[in-house]
Legacy VTK file of the C-alpha trace (Angstrom):
# vtk DataFile Version 3.0
C-alpha trace
ASCII
DATASET POLYDATA
POINTS 117 float
-0.023 0.020 -0.134
1.299 3.469 -0.582
1.035 5.962 2.598
0.862 9.510 2.209
1.780 11.589 5.073
1.425 15.337 5.304
3.220 17.429 8.018
1.907 20.935 8.910
2.963 23.849 11.059
0.891 25.585 13.520
-0.331 27.949 10.676
-1.531 24.853 8.940
1.169 25.066 6.076
2.567 22.204 4.770
6.153 21.516 5.955
6.723 17.987 4.582
5.117 15.387 2.174
6.077 11.708 2.584
4.967 9.292 -0.023
5.874 5.427 0.856
5.432 2.135 -0.071
4.085 0.294 -3.456
0.533 -0.061 -4.409
0.956 -3.322 -5.798
-2.330 -2.848 -7.893
-0.838 -4.644 -10.948
2.658 -5.974 -12.205
5.405 -3.623 -12.385
5.077 -1.590 -15.429
1.416 -2.125 -15.504
0.341 -0.415 -12.201
-1.953 2.688 -12.865
-2.249 3.275 -9.153
1.533 3.716 -8.923
1.737 5.650 -11.998
-0.805 8.014 -10.702
0.712 8.824 -7.468
4.193 8.954 -9.151
2.846 11.465 -11.796
1.090 13.859 -9.261
4.081 13.548 -6.852
6.696 14.188 -9.501
4.732 16.639 -11.649
4.249 18.994 -8.657
7.868 18.801 -7.616
8.891 19.408 -11.105
6.453 22.489 -11.280
7.903 24.024 -8.015
11.633 23.547 -9.479
10.758 24.940 -13.188
7.882 27.512 -12.614
9.017 28.975 -9.433
12.932 28.440 -9.951
13.015 27.085 -6.615
15.143 24.087 -5.598
12.781 21.765 -3.685
14.144 19.692 -1.004
13.527 16.058 -2.009
14.819 12.683 -0.801
13.960 9.823 -2.990
14.612 6.104 -2.894
16.055 6.028 -6.523
17.273 2.407 -6.550
14.032 0.323 -5.111
11.587 3.346 -5.506
8.831 3.634 -3.136
10.001 6.527 -1.165
9.708 10.454 -1.724
9.902 13.061 0.731
9.436 16.714 0.035
10.376 19.160 2.641
8.384 22.121 1.771
10.803 24.858 3.130
9.976 28.612 2.981
11.857 30.647 0.525
12.843 34.505 1.005
10.311 35.661 -1.537
6.870 35.362 0.259
4.864 35.368 -2.982
7.058 32.237 -4.038
6.426 30.573 -0.622
2.793 31.272 -1.241
2.708 29.664 -4.744
4.787 26.809 -3.469
2.095 26.132 -0.469
-0.646 26.308 -3.230
1.199 23.720 -5.515
1.734 21.511 -2.334
-2.027 21.699 -1.299
-2.931 20.667 -5.062
-0.621 17.832 -4.751
-2.419 16.572 -1.569
-5.774 17.076 -2.910
-5.000 15.242 -6.106
-3.381 12.355 -3.891
-6.881 12.328 -1.962
-8.501 11.830 -5.283
-6.726 8.902 -6.104
-7.126 7.560 -2.574
-10.925 7.874 -2.858
-10.998 5.762 -6.123
-8.425 3.458 -5.173
-8.559 3.233 -1.298
-7.313 -0.500 -1.213
-3.995 0.712 -2.541
-3.442 4.362 -1.314
-4.087 6.197 2.075
-3.556 9.811 2.941
-2.999 11.055 6.532
-3.379 14.877 6.843
-4.738 16.653 9.773
-6.442 19.419 7.424
-8.417 16.963 5.459
-9.191 14.107 8.030
-12.669 13.344 6.279
-11.311 13.482 2.882
-11.830 16.122 0.466
LINES 1 118
117 0 1 2 3 4 5 6 7 8 9 10 11 12 13 14 15 16 17 18 19 20 21 22 23 24 25 26 27 28 29 30 31 32 33 34 35 36 37 38 39 40 41 42 43 44 45 46 47 48 49 50 51 52 53 54 55 56 57 58 59 60 61 62 63 64 65 66 67 68 69 70 71 72 73 74 75 76 77 78 79 80 81 82 83 84 85 86 87 88 89 90 91 92 93 94 95 96 97 98 99 100 101 102 103 104 105 106 107 108 109 110 111 112 113 114 115 116
């Protein structure tokens, strides 16, 4: 199962998003659940990198896969920080949508959206 954990600060801003595990919904290379989670996660991180000219703090398990942690750290420009938060929130909402459709394979833990979106 893929587990998504969202860490927030006292202002309810996202501090980190951790995605770990494997969906195992189908054989390797044919798993649409894994592909969806990967596309949303990496697409968001690439957007932060390319659109905001930011250097996201990301840890990946490159060899075996199944692990990504994005430390959503504040940047000097408040507008860029705000946009980064918006992209991070969009990532969480998208992952919740996947979990709603494929709850057997994906779970999301986030205090802001405990009951789902």
